[in-house]
C-alpha positions in Angstrom: 0.0 0.0 0.0 1.3 3.4 -0.9 0.7 6.5 1.2 2.0 10.0 1.3 3.7 11.7 4.3 4.8 15.2 4.8 7.2 16.5 7.5 4.9 19.5 8.0 2.0 17.3 9.1 1.6 16.5 12.7 3.7 13.3 13.3 3.8 12.9 9.5 0.0 12.3 9.4 -2.5 14.1 7.3 -4.6 16.7 9.1 -8.0 17.9 7.9 -9.5 21.3 8.6 -13.2 21.3 9.0 -15.1 24.5 8.5 -18.7 25.1 9.5 -21.0 26.2 6.7 -22.3 29.7 7.0 -26.0 30.4 6.8 -25.6 32.0 3.4 -23.6 29.0 2.0 -26.2 26.5 3.3 -29.1 28.5 1.7 -27.2 28.6 -1.6 -26.7 24.9 -1.6 -30.3 24.3 -0.7 -31.4 26.5 -3.6 -29.1 24.7 -6.0 -30.3 21.2 -5.1 -33.6 21.4 -3.1 -34.6 17.8 -3.8 -31.3 16.4 -2.6 -31.6 18.2 0.8 -35.3 18.2 1.4 -36.0 14.5 0.8 -34.7 11.9 3.2 -33.7 8.4 2.3 -37.0 7.3 3.9 -38.9 9.5 1.5 -39.8 12.1 4.2 -40.0 15.7 2.9 -38.2 18.2 5.2 -39.1 21.9 5.7 -36.5 24.5 4.5 -35.5 25.0 8.1 -34.9 21.3 8.8 -33.0 21.0 5.5 -30.8 23.9 6.4 -30.1 22.2 9.8 -29.2 19.0 8.0 -26.9 20.8 5.6 -25.0 22.6 8.3 -24.5 19.5 10.4 -23.4 17.0 7.7 
């Protein structure tokens, strides 16, 4: 197995920065793909408010 290391990484391991979505970014994504975010895998339709919450906590 091949893997990449970098001496600038903590103990030569990859680090990942996670940024929380802003309200504006979440709204933009919801407007771009409303069906993707408003429909659950179980077929339940979410309100815009619930879909935004889902977006921001994924």
